[in-house]
C-alpha positions as CSV (number, residue, x, y, z in Angstrom):
1,C,149.6,54.1,97.0
2,Q,148.8,50.2,99.1
3,R,147.9,51.9,101.8
4,S,146.0,54.9,99.9
5,Y,143.7,51.7,98.2
6,Q,142.7,50.4,101.4
7,T,141.2,53.4,102.2
8,I,138.9,53.7,99.9
9,P,134.9,53.0,99.8
10,Y,133.1,50.4,99.2
11,Q,130.9,52.4,97.7
12,C,133.9,53.6,95.3
13,Y,134.8,50.0,94.2
14,Q,130.9,49.2,93.4
15,D,130.6,52.3,91.5
16,F,134.2,51.5,89.2
17,R,135.4,48.1,89.7
18,T,134.7,47.8,86.4
19,H,136.0,51.1,84.7
20,F,139.9,50.2,83.6
21,I,141.6,52.8,85.5
22,F,140.2,51.4,88.8
23,K,141.2,47.9,87.4
24,Q,144.5,49.5,86.6
25,M,144.8,50.9,90.5
26,I,143.8,47.6,91.7
27,E,146.6,45.5,89.7
28,N,149.1,48.9,90.6
29,C,148.3,48.9,94.4
30,D,147.4,45.5,95.6
31,P,149.4,43.3,93.0
32,T,149.1,40.7,94.6
33,G,145.4,40.3,95.7
34,A,145.8,40.1,99.6
35,F,143.3,43.0,100.1
36,K,139.5,42.2,99.7
37,W,136.6,44.2,99.5
38,Q,134.2,44.0,102.0
39,A,130.8,45.8,102.3
40,P,129.3,47.6,104.7
41,T,128.2,45.6,107.2
42,T,126.1,48.3,108.3
43,T,122.8,50.3,106.0
44,L,122.1,53.2,109.1
45,A,123.3,56.8,107.9
46,P,125.5,58.5,109.9
47,R,124.0,60.4,112.7
48,T,124.1,64.3,112.5
49,M,124.8,64.5,115.9
50,G,122.3,67.6,116.4
51,R,123.8,69.2,113.9
52,E,122.0,70.8,110.5
53,T,123.6,68.9,107.7
54,A,125.7,71.0,105.8
55,S,124.7,72.3,102.7
56,A,125.9,71.5,99.2
57,H,127.5,74.5,98.5
58,L,129.0,74.9,101.9
59,I,130.9,71.8,100.7
60,G,133.9,72.4,98.7
61,V,138.1,72.3,98.2
62,A,139.8,73.8,100.9
63,G,141.4,77.3,98.5
64,A,138.8,75.8,95.3
65,P,136.1,79.1,94.6
66,H,132.7,79.1,96.2
67,G,131.1,77.2,94.3
68,A,133.2,75.0,92.7
69,V,132.7,71.7,91.9
70,P,135.0,68.9,94.4
71,P,136.2,66.2,92.2
72,S,134.5,62.8,91.5
73,P,135.2,60.0,93.5
74,L,136.9,58.0,90.3
75,Q,138.4,61.8,89.5
76,A,140.2,61.9,92.9
77,L,141.3,57.8,92.7
78,V,142.9,58.7,89.6
79,L,144.4,61.5,90.9
80,A,145.5,60.1,94.0
81,T,147.2,57.3,92.1
82,L,149.0,59.3,89.6
83,A,150.6,61.4,92.5
84,A,151.5,58.4,94.5
85,A,152.7,56.5,91.4
86,A,154.7,59.9,90.6
87,A,156.4,60.0,93.8
88,A,157.4,56.4,93.3
89,G,159.2,57.3,90.0
90,T,157.2,54.1,88.7
91,L,154.5,56.7,86.5
92,G,156.0,55.2,83.5
93,T,157.0,57.3,80.1
94,A,155.5,57.9,76.6
95,S,156.7,57.2,73.1
96,A,156.2,57.0,69.8
97,E,155.7,53.6,70.5
98,G,152.9,53.7,73.0
99,W,153.0,54.1,76.9
100,R,155.3,51.7,78.7
101,L,155.4,51.5,82.8
């Protein structure tokens, strides 16, 4: 969780930092606040190196049907956070009293 947290793009942070799931991920994956978000230093778009840009319908998720929409950055973040918590055994449990971490 801590390693993958540091690889999240700044744009994702900028778009979702006020969302409660993103805030929960920050608390879980960087409890000491050691990682500091920094805006990218360049604003130039990546070069295509002479290749045509891939069409949107050609970009997808491995094993997904043709035309399937990949998850949004927030959905991908939630899935990665849940997978990391499940692997670490810290996912929590639901009960009649509510959710327990």
